[in-house]
N, C-alpha and C positions, 0 to 999 in steps of 0.2 A: 163745246165738242171736245174740250179737255177734260174737262174732270165728267165729260158720260168716257170719256175713257176712261178713265179712272176707278169707277166705279164700278164699270164691265170688268176689269182687272180682277178685282175685288171681290166681285160676285162670283169670278172663273175660282180665282184661289183659295176661295171656302165651298165648294161645289164638293160632294161627297156622293155619286151618286143611291136614287134608295133600293129599298128589298126588289129581292128578286121579284116583279108580281106580269101577267098578261100576259105568260109565255106560253108556248104547249110545240110537241113537236108531235108529225103526222109520217108514220113508218112506213114502206112500202118496198121490204127487201131491201136493197142497201139502199132506198132512192129515200130522203127524210128532205121533210122541210119542217121549217123551223114559222110558225104562226105567234104570230107577238101582236099585241093589242093594249089602244091606248086609248083612254077617252082624253076630247080637250075641249079645253074650256071658248074654242075659239069657232065662230060662224066656218061649215066646208070652202067658201072662197077662197078666206083665208089661209085653211089647211094647204089644198089646193094647188092654190098662187109658189105655199112654201116648197111640193113635191113638185112640181112641173114648171120654174123659171130659175135658172142658170144666176143667177142674183140672190136670188133667196136660199137654193139646195149650198151657196159656197160659205154661206151662214151654219150651218148645222148636217148637214149630209158627207158622207163618205168619201163623197165623188165630185170633180168639177166635171159641166154638160155642155157638150159646143154650141145648145140652140135650147131654146122650148122646146119643155115635153112634156106640150100638150097640143101635138099630133101626130098623130102615126110615121112614120119613115125615119130615114138614119141620124142618127145619131152619136155622136161620140165620148166616151166615157174616163174621166182619168184620176182615175184610185189618187187618192191624198191620204199624204203619213206611213207611202213604200219606202223600203230603203231605193226603189230605181221607179223612174217615173210606167207604171203599166198605166196604157191608154188600152181600151176595148172601142171596135167599133161592132155598133149592137144597130137594135132598130125596134122603139117601141111600134109595140103590134096592136096596143087599144088604147086611149086616152080620150076618155070619155068622161069629158068637162063636171068638175064637182065628185063625183064617184066613182070612177077607178080609173089605172091605170097599170098596163104592165107593161117590162121590155128586160129585156137581160141583162146582167153582168157580173162576167168575173166567174164566167159558166150555168152558172143557176138564175133560176126565172124568177122575177122578181113578181110580183100580183099587188099593189094599193088598194084598198076598201077605203071609201070615204063614207059612213053611216049618222045622214043630223041627227044630234040628239038636242031634245029640250037646251039644255046646256051649253050644248056645242059641237062637236065629231068625236063618234067612235073610229078610229087613223085602225086596221088591221092592211100588216104585211104582210104576207107569205111566201118565205122565200126557201127554195132550194139550196142546202147546204149542203159540203162534204161531210159527214157523221163525224169523222175525226176532228171534224172544229167547229159543232154543231153551240158546243159554251163560249165560245169564241165568240161566234154569231146571232150570240141572244145577250150577253154582256157590252160588245157595239156599238149593237142597235139600242137598247137599253138605251145607254150614254148619248146615241143622236138625240132619242127622243125625251130622253130630259133634254139637253141642247137646243131642239126643236122646239119647244116650250117655254124659255127662255124667248125667246128669239120670235116665235109668237107674241111672246108679252110686249113686247116692245121693248127686253133688255134682254138682249146676244151677248155674251161670253163669249164669242169663237165657238168655231167647230173644236172639237176631241178626237180624235181620227186614232188609228195604230200606236204607232208607239205612244205619240201624247197620255189617250186614252187608258192605257200600262202604268203609267205613272202615279194617273190618280190614288189616294188612299180609298178602297172601296172596288176595286178590281180584282182583286185574289179574291174579296169575299164573293161577288156578282158573281165570278167563275164557278166557284164551289156552290152555289146555289142552285142554281142553272143545271150544276153538274145533275146533282140532289133531285131535280123535278124530274128530270128528262130519266134519269136510271143511269146515265153514265158515267166513266173514271173523269174526274175531273183532272184537267188535260196537263201536261208539264209547262211550268212557265220560265222564261229564259229572259230575266230583266237585269237592271241594276237595283231596283228596287228591293225592297225586302216585302216576304210573303207574310202578311199580318191574317 
């Protein structure tokens, strides 16, 4: 167990997010929806469990869930990595096993769709997000999806969210790449890390 934890920490230290990809923005006036698509090398059953079960969410997602999200109904989501605790009382609106999950978080709607592929699962996320934070959302979810891939492969590196994500080499680059893709100005950045 100790060796596995060491290997996990080494993987985490070496982690650098890949290039910005698989994202677009749907604009309807001031309402913007971030759409992220990632092809995962794992079956829908495994991906569904990672999206809905609290012990799996705690490995990669930017929030903890008070219960399984595999069923419609109330759930408490607690943001991780925020300077102060942020708890949202929300509702899972739709939970169609291995296919679709919908809920709200942080004032925005999230819709997760799973599509089986011969080589695994295509995971698509629609997230209504404030226009001013669209690139931050894209970069944050990009890193979460990377960490999810490690977790699904049995090589957990621990979730990387909030201020921790901003410390990783490649964060600034990701923000700029997504800003360019979306045709928006790159957001300001205030952290102790240097710009790269």
